Every structure is written in C-alpha cells, then in structure tokens.
N, C-alpha and C positions, 0 to 999 in steps of 0.2 A: 765114406761111409756116413749113413744117415743116423742121427741119434734116435734112440727110443723115446717115446713120449709118455709111456707109462711103465711103471715098475709094480708088479703084484707078487705077493707070497701068501700061501695059506699055511698056517701054522697050527699044531696042537699046543694048547696052553692049558694052565691049570687055574680055575677059578678058587682062590682060598677062602674058605668059609670060617674056619677057625684054626687055631693051632694045629697042625698036622692032619688037617682035614680039608680035602679039596676035591673038585670034581672036573673032569676034562670038559673043554670047550674048544671051539674052532675060532680062530681069529684070522681074518683076511686083512691083509695089509695092502694099501693101495698109495701110490704116489704118482703125481701126474706134472708135466712141465707147466699145465694151465694153472695150477695152484701150487708153485714151487717151494712154499714155506712150510706147508702142512703135509702131515701123513694122516691118512684116513684108516681108521681100524673098525673093522665090523666084527662083532662077537656073535657067533651062533650058539645059543644056549639050548641044547636039546630039550630038557626038561620043561622048559617055558615055551617051546616051539616058537620061538621069536628071534629078532636080532636086535642088538644094541650098537649104536654107531657113535664113534668118537673121532675127533680131529685134534692133533697137537703137533707141535713144532718138530720138524726134522732135527733141528738144533738140539731140542730137548732130548731126543733119542740119542744122538751122538754123544752129547756131554753125559747122559745117564749110564752109558755102556762102561765108563771108567769111575764115576763117582755119583754120590746123591745129586740130583738136579730137580729143578721145577718147584713150584709153590702154587698153593690154591688148589685147582681142580684137577691137576695132572702133575704127579710126582713119580720119578723113576730112580732106581739104585740097583747097582749089581751086588750079587752074593754068590759065594760057593756054598752049595748044599750037600756036597758029598764029593769024594774023589772023582775028579774029572767031570763033575757036573756044576758048571756055572750057569747061573740064571739072572735075569733081570726082572726085578719087580715092577709093576707099573699099578700105581694107586689111582684110582679114578673117582672123583667126589662130585656130587650135584646135590642141589635141594631135595631131590627125590630118593637120593641113596648113595651108596659107595660100594667100590668093589676093589679087590686086590687079585691082581693077575700075576701068575709065574710064567715067565716064558724062557726059552733056551736063548742064552746070551750069544752064543755062536750063530744061530739062526737069524737073530736080528742084526748081527753084524754083517751077515751075507745080505740081507735086504738092505741095510743102508748103503752097502757098496753098489747094489743094484741101483739105487736112487741116484748115486753119483754119475752112473752112465746116463742118466735122463737129463739132470741139470747138475753140473759139477758145484760143489760147495763154493760159495761166493758169487756165482753167476745167477743167482735167483732173480735179482732185479732186471736183468737183461730179458727176462721172458715176458715183460710188460711193455706195451705200447702206451706210454704215459699220455700222449696227447689223445688217443683213443679212450683211455679209462676216464681222463677228465672230461672229455666231451660226454661220455655216458653218464658220469655223476651229475654234469650241469644240466643235462637233458631231462633229468628226473626232478629238477626243481622248478 
C-alpha cells in the first residue's frame, strides 16, 4: 500500500477578540511529506476577505494537545470550556499583530493522526535526500 503524500483538513475555528467574544473563521490545515516537520495553516477571515497563512511544527501541535507548548510566535494549550467541549488555543504573534484561535481538540487530534499516515513520527529526516539538499545549497553560493 502506498503512503499518502499530503494530509489536509478544513476546520471551523473561532478567532477570539476579547473575553467571551469571538468570530467564526475557517482554518485549512495542510501537511506534506515534502515539508515533514511543519504544518501549514491558512485562515480564511470572511470580514476581511482575505487569508492569513502560518507554518508551525507538527511536534508543537502534538505536545500542545496535552499541555502548554511553544514560545515566541506560536503557543498552544488545551482547555475544557464546557461539558464535553475540549478545545485547543493557538496563540499567534508577529510584529504586525497577534491572534488567539480556538479550535476543537478532537478535530486536531484527528488531523494529527492523518499526518502520521503521511510521515510517521520520528521518520521526518528520512524524507530528505541529504546529498541533493547539500548540492542545492552549494549551487546557490
């Protein structure tokens, strides 16, 4: 059986504006064997009619499903916000602004399992041809 080379999931999430105030946003998650350490998230913000893209570590998401993780531009942590409603908060920061996103923790667990069918945890380095990567880097100098 051949492995998938991409995992994708489109999720409804909430952009938290202030305490107890949020707006719905669509988040598309993408993971590829060609970039095995990173998840790519595209946020579709209807009221701004545009998208915002972020990339962060797959390991960061995995750790954040059970405890606070990350520092700097991307931080994640789980929370129970009601009976049977577990969420993951994703805090994104940059020099031009910041955002706090609330996503379904079970949905993110499902997506993470899908990424494992693309590249199993611990096998990320096997996705690279080191000689080819080195030749590419040296060709640019």
